[in-house]
C-alpha positions, 0 to 999 in steps of 0.5 A: 529642014530646020537645024537643031539646038544642042545643050552643051555642058561645060566644065565647072572648074576642071577643063578635064571634065569637058567631054569629047562629044561636046568638043566635037559638037562645038566644033561642028555647029554653025553658031555657039550661043554663050552666056559670056563670049569673053569667058567662053573664048578661053574655053574654045581656044583651049580646045582649038574650037573656031566656031563663031559665037554670039551672046545669050544671057539673062538680059537678052534671052527673049530677043536673042532666043527669037534670033536663034530660032530664026537661024535654026529655021533656016537650017543652022545648028546652034550649040548653047553653053553657059559660063560653067555647067549645064545650060538651062539649069539656073540659067536663061537657056530654059527660055530658048529650050521652051521656044524651040519646043514651041517652034517644033525645033529639035533639042538635045542635051549633051550631059556633063558637069552640074554643080548641084549634082556634084555637090549632092553626091559629095554631101553625105546627105540623102541623095534619093530625093532632093529639090533644087532651089538654085539662088533664093530670089532677091525679092523679099516677099518671094524669098520669104515664101520660098523659105516658108515652103522649105520649112516642111521640105523632107527632101534634101535641099540644094541652094546656090549662093554668092560669097557676099550673101552667104552669111545673110542666107545662113541666118535666114536658113537658121531662122526658117529651118532651125539647125539642120545638117548642112554640107557646104561645097565651094571651088568644086572640081578645082585645086582648092575644092572644099567640102565641109559637112557641118550644121547651119549654126556652125557654118554661120559661126564660122563665116561670121568671123571668116570671109567667105570666098568662091561660089557656094553650093549648100546641101541641106538636110530635109525635115525627117518624116518622123519629125513631121509626123511628131509635129503634126501629132502635137498639133492635133493633140493641142485640140480637143477630140470634139474639135478634132472630130468637128474639123473633119465633119465640117470637111464633109466626112461622116462620123465613122470616117472622122473617127478613123482619121482622128485616131490616125492623127493622134496615134491611137485606136479608133476604139479609144476615140469611140469610147471617149465620145461615148463617155462624153 
């Protein structure tokens, strides 16, 4: 029988957040795959875990995944940990999980800390619907595309950012999204945990004169449905009714259906559109 992959969440700052189940699992598996073995050694020593480790990170994620798959096919159990938080969340662990599924190797996840969820619950913004973008891509073209997509995002947005890139990212967010509500979180679960409900503009002003320190989670208000509808209505009303009708008829709608949709877009009754077209 093959072994199994255990995704083990580790603390994002406070060692008290390590679950007994994770401690037990890390002590009983055959191999621990860690993002940074030197960093993880401190964690394992704290909990008196003596299981052997191997490195698994962004730069060896493909070849090392193949090695670990081979180990599991031989019946060994593997635990995957990241430097902090839940493996496979903004982490190369997603590659290993995908390869396990392809190879028919069972995978289970041992829940625990995740910076994105911790920040969301602290933000005071809507938690019902949210999207997680992690770090914005470094590639300029891809980054611009993501920011453009986020302009219309109505869900709460969660981003990660390093201190030396924070001001640049806040400036790009202001340009792309306008002045949305924002909660900045840093040093989560640690002694100097900071949760700052603010706005994109005010955060930018603050950190243009104050050096950012620590890793940041940005929780940003999504565009309201009301605002989206108002913008859509304004866009339609910039067209004449004839142009609006022609748009839908070109899409294949019959005149009756087009009138109904035009009325809906413009926030008026179908009768008003009918009367207008009749008199023109």
